C-alpha positions as CSV (number, residue, x, y, z in Angstrom):
1,M,-31.5,39.7,10.6
2,G,-32.0,41.8,13.8
3,K,-35.6,42.7,12.7
4,V,-36.3,39.1,12.0
5,L,-35.2,38.1,15.5
6,Q,-37.4,40.9,17.0
7,K,-40.5,39.7,15.2
8,C,-40.1,35.9,15.2
9,K,-42.0,33.8,17.7
10,L,-40.3,30.4,17.1
11,I,-36.7,29.5,16.1
12,V,-36.2,26.0,14.7
13,W,-32.5,25.1,14.4
14,D,-32.1,21.8,12.8
15,E,-29.2,19.7,14.4
16,C,-28.0,22.7,16.4
17,T,-25.8,20.4,18.4
18,M,-23.6,20.0,15.3
19,A,-23.0,23.7,15.1
20,H,-20.0,25.3,16.8
21,K,-20.6,26.4,20.4
22,K,-19.7,30.0,19.5
23,S,-22.7,30.1,17.1
24,M,-25.0,29.2,20.0
25,E,-23.4,31.9,22.2
26,A,-23.9,34.4,19.4
27,L,-27.6,33.6,19.2
28,D,-27.9,33.8,22.9
29,R,-26.3,37.2,23.1
30,S,-28.3,38.5,20.2
31,L,-31.6,37.5,21.8
32,Q,-30.5,39.1,25.1
33,D,-29.8,42.4,23.3
34,L,-32.9,42.4,21.1
35,R,-35.6,40.6,23.1
36,R,-34.2,40.4,26.7
37,I,-34.4,36.6,26.3
38,S,-31.8,34.3,27.6
39,L,-31.3,30.6,26.9
40,P,-31.6,28.3,30.0
41,H,-28.4,27.6,31.7
42,N,-28.9,23.9,31.3
43,F,-29.8,24.2,27.7
44,C,-26.5,22.7,26.6
45,N,-24.2,20.8,28.8
46,L,-20.5,21.1,27.8
47,V,-17.9,18.4,28.2
48,T,-14.2,18.7,27.9
49,S,-13.4,15.5,26.0
50,K,-15.0,12.7,23.9
51,E,-14.3,10.3,26.7
52,E,-16.4,12.4,29.1
53,L,-19.2,12.6,26.5
54,V,-19.3,8.8,26.1
55,E,-19.4,8.4,29.9
56,K,-22.3,10.9,30.2
57,V,-24.4,9.3,27.5
58,F,-23.4,5.7,28.0
59,P,-22.6,5.2,31.7
60,N,-21.3,1.7,32.5
61,I,-21.6,0.6,28.9
62,Q,-19.4,-2.4,29.6
63,I,-22.3,-3.8,31.7
64,N,-25.3,-2.4,29.9
65,Y,-24.3,-2.8,26.2
66,K,-26.4,-6.0,25.9
67,N,-29.5,-4.2,27.1
68,H,-31.4,-3.2,24.0
69,D,-33.9,-1.0,25.8
70,W,-31.1,0.9,27.5
71,L,-29.3,1.4,24.2
72,S,-32.5,2.5,22.3
73,V,-32.9,5.7,24.3
74,R,-29.3,6.9,24.0
75,A,-27.6,8.5,21.0
76,I,-24.7,10.8,20.1
77,L,-25.0,13.1,17.2
78,A,-21.6,13.8,15.5
79,A,-20.7,16.4,12.9
80,K,-18.1,14.5,10.9
81,N,-17.2,10.9,10.1
82,K,-13.9,11.5,11.9
83,D,-15.7,12.2,15.1
84,V,-17.9,9.2,14.6
85,D,-14.8,7.0,14.2
86,E,-13.2,8.4,17.4
87,L,-16.4,8.0,19.5
88,D,-16.8,4.5,18.1
89,N,-13.3,3.5,19.1
90,I,-13.8,4.9,22.6
91,I,-17.0,3.0,23.1
92,Q,-15.6,-0.2,21.8
93,S,-12.5,0.1,23.9
94,N,-14.7,0.0,27.0
95,I,-16.2,-3.4,25.9
96,Q,-14.0,-6.4,26.5
97,S,-14.3,-8.2,23.1
98,E,-12.1,-8.9,20.1
99,M,-12.6,-6.6,17.2
100,V,-12.7,-7.4,13.5
101,T,-13.1,-4.9,10.6
102,Y,-15.8,-5.3,8.0
103,R,-16.0,-3.3,4.9
104,S,-19.3,-2.6,3.2
105,I,-19.6,-2.4,-0.6
106,D,-22.2,-0.9,-2.8
107,T,-23.6,-2.2,-6.1
108,V,-23.8,-0.3,-9.4
109,V,-27.2,-0.6,-11.0
110,E,-26.2,0.2,-14.6
111,A,-23.6,-2.1,-16.1
112,D,-22.2,0.8,-18.1
113,E,-21.3,2.7,-14.9
114,A,-19.3,-0.2,-13.5
115,V,-16.1,1.3,-14.9
116,N,-16.5,4.4,-12.8
117,Y,-16.3,2.3,-9.6
118,P,-13.1,0.1,-9.6
119,T,-12.4,-2.2,-6.8
120,E,-9.6,0.1,-5.5
121,F,-12.2,3.0,-5.2
122,M,-14.8,0.9,-3.4
123,N,-12.2,-0.4,-0.9
124,S,-11.0,3.1,-0.1
125,S,-14.3,5.0,0.0
126,D,-16.0,6.1,3.2
127,L,-19.7,6.4,2.6
128,P,-21.3,9.6,4.1
129,G,-22.7,8.9,7.5
130,M,-21.3,5.3,7.6
131,P,-18.0,5.2,9.5
132,S,-15.6,2.2,9.2
133,S,-17.3,-0.5,11.2
134,L,-15.4,-2.3,13.9
135,S,-17.7,-5.1,15.0
136,F,-17.5,-7.7,17.7
137,G,-19.2,-10.5,15.9
138,G,-17.7,-12.8,13.3
139,I,-14.7,-14.0,15.3
140,S,-14.8,-17.8,15.5
141,S,-15.2,-19.3,18.9
142,T,-12.5,-21.9,17.9
143,L,-10.0,-19.2,17.2
144,P,-7.9,-20.1,20.4
145,E,-7.6,-23.6,19.1
146,F,-6.5,-22.3,15.7
147,K,-3.9,-20.1,17.4
148,Y,-2.4,-23.3,18.8
149,L,-2.0,-24.5,15.2
150,L,-0.3,-21.2,14.2
151,R,2.2,-21.7,17.0
152,N,3.1,-25.1,15.6
153,T,5.7,-24.8,12.9
154,Q,5.0,-28.3,11.6
155,F,1.4,-27.4,10.8
156,L,2.5,-24.4,8.7
157,L,5.1,-26.5,6.9
158,K,2.5,-29.0,5.9
159,L,0.1,-26.2,4.8
160,V,2.8,-24.7,2.6
161,E,3.8,-28.1,1.2
162,M,0.1,-28.9,0.4
163,V,-0.4,-25.7,-1.5
164,D,2.9,-25.9,-3.4
165,S,2.2,-29.5,-4.5
166,D,-1.3,-28.7,-5.8
167,V,-1.2,-27.4,-9.4
168,Y,-4.8,-26.0,-9.1
169,Y,-3.7,-23.1,-6.8
170,T,-3.0,-20.1,-8.9
171,L,-0.4,-17.4,-8.4
172,E,-3.2,-15.0,-7.1
173,D,-4.3,-17.6,-4.6
174,K,-0.8,-18.0,-3.3
175,C,-0.3,-14.3,-3.0
176,A,-3.4,-13.9,-1.0
177,L,-2.6,-16.9,1.2
178,S,1.0,-15.7,1.9
179,S,-0.3,-12.3,3.1
180,L,-2.7,-14.1,5.4
181,V,0.0,-16.3,6.8
182,I,2.4,-13.5,7.5
183,G,-0.3,-11.1,8.8
184,S,-1.5,-13.8,11.2
185,L,2.0,-14.3,12.7
186,L,2.9,-10.6,13.2
187,D,1.7,-10.6,16.8
188,D,4.9,-12.5,17.6
189,M,7.7,-11.5,15.2
190,R,10.2,-13.8,16.8
191,H,8.0,-16.8,16.2
192,C,7.2,-15.5,12.7
193,T,10.9,-15.4,11.8
194,E,11.5,-18.9,13.1
195,V,8.5,-20.2,10.9
196,V,9.7,-18.3,7.9
197,F,13.2,-19.7,8.0
198,A,11.9,-23.2,8.7
199,I,9.7,-22.9,5.5
200,L,12.7,-21.5,3.6
201,N,15.0,-24.4,4.7
202,H,12.3,-27.0,3.7
203,H,11.8,-25.3,0.3
204,I,15.5,-25.2,-0.5
205,L,15.9,-28.8,0.5
206,L,13.1,-29.8,-1.9
207,S,14.6,-27.7,-4.7
208,L,18.0,-29.4,-4.2
209,K,16.3,-32.8,-4.4
210,K,14.6,-31.8,-7.7
211,C,18.0,-30.4,-9.0
212,E,16.5,-27.0,-9.3
213,P,18.5,-24.8,-7.0
214,H,19.2,-22.1,-9.6
215,I,15.5,-21.0,-9.9
216,I,15.0,-20.2,-6.2
217,F,13.4,-16.7,-5.9
218,R,13.7,-16.2,-9.6
219,Q,10.0,-16.4,-10.4
220,S,8.6,-16.6,-6.9
221,G,5.9,-18.9,-8.0
222,S,5.8,-21.0,-4.8
223,L,4.0,-20.2,-1.6
224,A,7.2,-20.7,0.4
225,E,9.1,-18.0,-1.6
226,Q,6.2,-15.6,-1.4
227,I,6.0,-15.9,2.4
228,F,9.7,-15.3,2.7
229,T,9.6,-12.3,0.3
230,I,6.8,-10.7,2.3
231,W,8.7,-11.2,5.6
232,F,11.9,-9.8,4.1
233,T,10.1,-6.8,2.7
234,L,8.3,-6.0,6.0
235,C,11.5,-6.3,8.0
236,F,13.6,-4.2,5.6
237,M,11.2,-1.3,5.3
238,E,12.7,0.4,8.3
239,Y,16.1,0.5,6.7
240,L,14.7,2.4,3.7
241,K,14.4,5.5,5.8
242,D,18.1,5.9,5.9
243,G,20.4,5.8,2.8
244,P,18.4,3.7,0.2
245,G,15.1,5.5,0.6
246,Q,16.6,9.0,0.4
247,S,18.7,8.2,-2.6
248,M,15.7,6.5,-4.3
249,Y,13.6,9.6,-3.8
250,L,16.3,11.9,-5.2
251,L,16.6,9.6,-8.2
252,Y,12.8,9.8,-8.8
253,K,12.8,13.6,-8.5
254,A,15.7,13.9,-10.9
255,L,14.0,11.7,-13.5
256,K,10.8,13.6,-13.1
257,Y,12.5,16.9,-13.5
258,Q,14.4,15.8,-16.6
259,I,11.3,14.2,-18.3
260,E,9.1,17.3,-17.7
261,R,11.7,19.6,-19.3
262,G,10.1,18.6,-22.6
263,P,6.6,17.7,-23.9
264,V,5.0,14.6,-22.4
265,D,2.1,12.8,-24.1
266,A,-0.6,12.5,-21.4
267,I,-2.2,9.5,-23.1
268,T,0.8,7.3,-24.0
269,G,3.3,8.6,-21.6
270,D,5.9,9.2,-24.4
271,A,8.3,12.0,-23.6
272,R,11.0,13.9,-25.4
273,Y,13.5,13.2,-22.7
274,S,13.5,9.6,-21.3
275,L,15.8,6.7,-20.6
276,N,13.5,4.3,-22.4
277,E,13.8,4.4,-26.2
278,A,10.3,2.9,-26.6
279,K,8.8,5.8,-24.8
280,L,10.5,8.6,-26.7
281,L,8.4,11.1,-28.7
282,R,9.3,10.3,-32.4
283,R,8.1,13.5,-34.0
284,P,9.7,17.0,-33.5
285,L,7.1,19.2,-31.8
286,N,7.1,23.0,-31.4
287,V,5.3,23.5,-28.2
288,T,4.3,26.6,-26.3
289,S,3.0,27.1,-22.8
290,M,-0.8,27.6,-22.5
291,T,-3.1,28.6,-19.7
292,S,-6.1,26.4,-19.6
293,T,-9.5,28.1,-18.9
294,H,-11.4,24.8,-19.2
295,P,-11.0,21.6,-17.2
296,V,-9.1,19.8,-19.9
297,Q,-7.7,16.5,-18.6
298,Y,-5.9,15.0,-21.6
299,Y,-3.5,16.2,-24.3
300,H,-2.5,14.0,-27.2
301,L,0.6,15.3,-28.8
302,E,1.2,12.5,-31.3
303,Q,-1.1,11.9,-34.2
304,P,-2.1,8.2,-34.8
305,L,0.0,6.6,-37.5
306,S,-2.9,4.9,-39.1
307,T,-5.2,8.0,-39.7
308,E,-6.8,8.5,-43.1
309,N,-5.0,11.8,-43.6
310,C,-1.6,10.1,-43.6
311,T,-0.3,8.5,-46.7
312,G,1.2,5.1,-46.8
313,K,4.6,6.6,-47.5
314,E,4.4,8.9,-44.5
315,N,3.4,5.9,-42.3
316,H,6.3,3.9,-43.6
317,I,8.8,6.6,-42.8
318,A,7.4,7.1,-39.3
319,N,7.5,3.3,-38.6
320,T,11.1,2.8,-39.8
321,S,12.7,5.7,-37.8
322,M,16.3,4.7,-36.9
323,P,17.0,4.5,-33.1
324,E,20.3,6.2,-33.6
325,I,18.4,9.5,-34.2
326,F,17.2,9.5,-30.6
327,L,20.5,8.4,-29.0
328,T,21.4,12.0,-28.2
329,R,18.3,12.5,-26.2
330,L,18.9,9.2,-24.3
331,L,22.5,10.3,-23.5
332,T,21.3,13.7,-22.4
333,S,18.8,12.3,-20.0
334,K,21.3,9.7,-18.7
335,R,24.0,12.4,-18.1
336,I,21.5,14.5,-16.1
337,V,20.6,11.7,-13.7
338,Q,24.0,9.9,-13.6
339,K,25.0,11.4,-10.2
340,F,21.7,10.3,-8.6
341,L,21.9,6.9,-10.2
342,D,25.4,6.4,-8.8
343,G,24.2,7.5,-5.4
344,F,21.3,5.1,-5.5
345,M,23.6,2.2,-6.5
346,E,26.1,3.0,-3.7
347,S,23.3,3.0,-1.2
348,I,22.1,-0.4,-2.3
349,I,25.5,-2.1,-2.0
350,Y,26.5,0.1,0.9
351,A,29.7,1.4,-0.7
352,N,32.0,4.1,0.6
353,G,32.4,2.6,4.0
354,K,28.7,2.5,4.8
355,E,27.7,-0.3,7.2
356,C,25.6,-3.1,5.8
357,P,22.3,-3.7,7.7
358,S,22.5,-6.6,10.1
359,L,19.2,-8.0,8.8
360,L,20.7,-8.4,5.3
361,L,23.9,-10.0,6.7
362,F,21.7,-12.4,8.7
363,V,19.7,-13.4,5.6
364,F,22.8,-13.9,3.4
365,H,24.6,-15.9,6.1
366,T,21.6,-18.0,6.6
367,F,21.6,-18.9,2.9
368,D,25.3,-19.9,3.2
369,E,24.4,-22.0,6.3
370,I,21.6,-23.8,4.6
371,A,23.8,-24.7,1.7
372,T,26.6,-25.9,3.9
373,R,24.1,-28.0,6.0
374,N,22.9,-29.7,2.9
375,N,26.4,-30.2,1.4
376,F,25.6,-27.9,-1.5
377,T,28.8,-26.4,-2.8
378,N,27.6,-24.5,-5.9
379,E,28.6,-20.9,-4.9
380,T,27.1,-19.5,-8.1
381,A,23.7,-20.8,-7.2
382,V,23.9,-19.6,-3.6
383,R,24.9,-16.2,-4.9
384,S,21.9,-16.2,-7.2
385,W,19.6,-16.8,-4.2
386,K,21.0,-13.6,-2.6
387,V,20.7,-11.6,-5.8
388,N,17.2,-12.8,-6.5
389,I,15.8,-12.0,-3.1
390,W,17.7,-8.7,-2.7
391,I,17.3,-7.4,-6.2
392,L,14.5,-9.2,-8.1
393,R,12.1,-9.7,-5.3
394,F,12.8,-6.4,-3.4
395,W,14.4,-3.6,-5.3
396,V,12.9,-4.3,-8.7
397,N,9.5,-4.6,-7.2
398,I,9.9,-1.3,-5.4
399,L,11.3,0.5,-8.5
400,T,8.4,-0.7,-10.6
401,N,5.9,0.3,-7.9
402,I,7.6,3.2,-6.4
403,D,4.3,4.7,-5.0
404,Y,4.1,1.7,-2.6
405,V,6.9,3.2,-0.5
406,L,7.1,6.8,-1.4
407,D,4.4,9.4,-1.3
408,V,4.8,10.4,-4.9
409,E,2.7,10.6,-8.0
410,R,2.7,7.6,-10.4
411,I,3.7,9.0,-13.8
412,P,3.9,6.6,-16.8
413,A,6.8,8.5,-18.4
414,V,8.8,8.2,-15.1
415,D,7.8,4.5,-14.7
416,S,9.3,3.6,-18.1
417,S,12.6,5.2,-17.1
418,L,12.6,3.5,-13.7
419,A,12.0,0.2,-15.5
420,V,15.3,0.8,-17.4
421,I,17.1,1.5,-14.2
422,A,15.6,-1.7,-12.6
423,Q,17.0,-3.7,-15.6
424,T,20.4,-2.0,-15.2
425,L,20.3,-3.0,-11.5
426,V,19.7,-6.7,-12.5
427,D,22.5,-6.6,-15.1
428,A,24.9,-5.2,-12.6
429,F,24.3,-8.0,-10.1
430,S,24.3,-10.7,-12.8
431,N,27.4,-12.9,-13.5
432,A,26.4,-13.5,-17.1
433,N,28.8,-11.9,-19.7
434,Y,26.5,-10.2,-22.2
435,K,27.8,-9.8,-25.7
436,F,26.9,-6.4,-27.1
437,E,25.8,-6.4,-30.8
438,K,24.3,-3.9,-33.1
439,E,20.8,-5.3,-32.4
440,S,21.3,-5.0,-28.6
441,P,18.6,-3.0,-26.7
442,S,19.4,0.6,-26.3
443,S,19.1,0.3,-22.5
444,K,22.0,-2.1,-22.3
445,L,24.1,0.0,-24.7
446,L,23.3,3.1,-22.7
447,F,24.6,1.7,-19.4
448,A,27.3,-0.7,-20.8
449,K,30.2,1.2,-19.2
450,D,28.3,1.8,-16.0
451,I,27.4,-1.9,-15.6
452,K,31.1,-2.9,-15.7
453,R,31.9,-0.3,-13.0
454,Y,28.9,-1.4,-10.9
455,R,29.9,-5.1,-11.1
456,I,33.3,-4.3,-9.5
457,Q,31.4,-2.6,-6.6
458,V,29.0,-5.6,-6.4
459,T,31.8,-8.1,-6.2
460,N,33.4,-6.0,-3.4
461,F,30.0,-5.9,-1.6
462,F,29.7,-9.7,-1.6
463,R,33.3,-10.0,-0.4
464,I,32.6,-7.7,2.6
465,V,29.4,-9.6,3.4
466,A,31.2,-13.0,3.3
467,A,33.9,-11.6,5.7
468,S,31.4,-10.2,8.2
469,P,30.9,-12.3,11.4
470,R,28.0,-14.6,11.6
471,L,25.1,-13.0,13.4
472,S,22.7,-14.9,15.7
473,I,18.9,-14.5,15.8
474,E,19.2,-13.2,19.4
475,A,20.6,-10.0,18.0
476,F,17.2,-9.2,16.3
477,H,14.8,-9.7,19.2
478,S,14.7,-6.0,20.1
479,Y,14.2,-5.1,16.4
480,F,11.5,-7.6,15.9
481,A,9.7,-6.3,19.0
482,T,9.1,-3.0,17.1
483,L,7.4,-4.9,14.3
484,T,5.1,-7.0,16.6
485,E,2.5,-4.3,17.0
486,N,-0.2,-5.3,14.6
487,P,-3.8,-4.5,15.6
488,M,-5.3,-6.4,12.7
489,H,-3.7,-9.8,13.3
490,C,-6.9,-11.1,15.0
491,A,-9.0,-10.4,11.9
492,L,-6.3,-12.0,9.7
493,Q,-6.1,-15.0,11.9
494,N,-9.9,-15.4,11.6
495,D,-9.7,-15.2,7.8
496,L,-6.9,-17.8,7.7
497,C,-8.9,-20.0,10.1
498,E,-11.8,-19.9,7.6
499,W,-9.4,-20.8,4.8
500,V,-8.1,-23.7,6.7
501,R,-11.6,-24.9,7.4
502,S,-12.5,-24.8,3.7
503,N,-9.4,-26.8,2.8
504,G,-9.4,-29.0,5.9
505,I,-9.8,-32.3,4.1
506,S,-6.8,-31.7,1.9
507,L,-4.7,-30.7,5.0
508,L,-5.7,-33.8,6.8
509,K,-4.6,-35.9,3.9
510,Q,-1.3,-34.0,3.8
511,L,-0.8,-34.5,7.6
512,S,-1.7,-38.2,7.4
513,T,1.5,-38.9,5.4
514,D,3.5,-38.1,8.6
515,Q,2.7,-40.4,11.6
516,C,4.8,-38.7,14.3
517,A,3.2,-37.9,17.6
518,E,3.3,-34.1,17.0
519,T,1.5,-34.5,13.7
520,R,-1.2,-36.7,15.3
521,G,-1.8,-33.9,17.8
522,I,-2.1,-31.4,15.0
523,M,-4.6,-33.6,13.2
524,E,-6.8,-33.9,16.3
525,C,-6.9,-30.1,16.7
526,L,-7.7,-29.7,13.0
527,K,-10.5,-32.2,13.3
528,Y,-11.9,-30.2,16.2
529,L,-11.9,-27.0,14.1
530,L,-13.7,-28.8,11.2
531,S,-16.3,-30.4,13.5
532,H,-17.2,-27.0,15.0
533,N,-17.7,-25.2,11.8
534,E,-21.5,-25.7,11.6
535,T,-21.9,-24.8,15.3
536,D,-20.2,-21.5,14.8
537,M,-22.4,-20.6,11.8
538,N,-25.6,-21.4,13.9
539,R,-24.2,-19.2,16.7
540,I,-23.6,-16.3,14.4
541,C,-27.1,-16.6,12.9
542,S,-28.6,-16.6,16.3
543,A,-26.7,-13.5,17.3
544,I,-27.9,-11.7,14.2
545,Q,-31.5,-12.5,15.1
546,F,-30.9,-11.3,18.7
547,E,-32.2,-14.7,19.8
């Protein structure tokens, strides 16, 4: 290399600014030693921070960013997408404008290759050289008027009532809309809580009129229930960091360790040791450890029962294996994880003197208050509301999607055992007296004694909750303040505003059924949004064409 540097007359270093500064210093010193040549002192100006770099390249950008000629002669080369993102954020923070995130997607030319690019992959990928774009366009000019509607509880009540009364809205539509509603209200968690409980109170009142109080939160098919479920989940996530989250993680690790003690079918997820009878390996296998020298991704330990090599008699024997044969394995797995399951159960019902979270007490007391206010005296139904929101809508959802809250690997064999634990949790909180028979599922037989013991603890848990003092919403203002920080609420409000525009006629019809003064004001504001829809589109198109 030294001889090359002595003979060369020209050095072309492509994108030298992306190299480390020490590489440039090494070249400078090498040229000084070999050729007595030094790089000019002003060859490379060093800055101490990205903020200083932005100020040097784009001085007074808050004033000049609309000048296309000024922008066209300035550029910053960055080495990595991470640096591009940071510089982009610094530049945009100097410009007073609301930001909205746009995601770009690519198309697959060959239809056969579409399976290689699922939606989840496209949404999470960062294309080389294309950082996540935070843009200033796309925010509706009527967004301040729409924020007025968001601050109006009556408008949101009518919106929920319209969607729940329309049979053409699918469950997927309601899920997406409930996320938009909650996300749009997260900039003021206190107001969000007031809206959520107003929607809940209205929904329970309608269910009482329809004589359907027992199905509240059971299927979560209404928009009102989904909105409350999302709010409850968001508020309770902080409490998971203490007892429940730790015990759930230990339970997951114990199940994973027990299942991986024996062979696991990488295709079907069947395992020798499991809590789920349906996911047990049926054939005895003599396995040995092996060191793979090839990138083998899948191992199939079970032979298909319908292969040509198997006789009809062999298939018949395999298909009629008695479950009692595998009871020993189920009991072994249960005994190993019993301690962790008990700890998880105690953390959910806050046994052994643990203090129940104030948020949970507030929600349960609110259910009692709503029932009392509407002269509803069926304590069994009110208890089912609490069980459904606390167990079905929260804990069962977490156990069946444990990777949503824990940074763990999603393993089918572990998922099947967690599903059994989730069902055991539901049975423990249920008041129904299940009659055990010979045909009963093995999961119920496996935890029959434990369910009786858990039910005693659950009864004591509800007794403690009922005896706790009634909490006011003022006690949660400081806690809600920690949840108010949501930088994406503006983009979500813009999306919800577009949804309201596309369904504005139906909303006006729903609002016209109520002739109070407040509703008339809401209708006028909504009509204003609808009348300015075309104007906004023309403004955006003009901005794209740079006028």
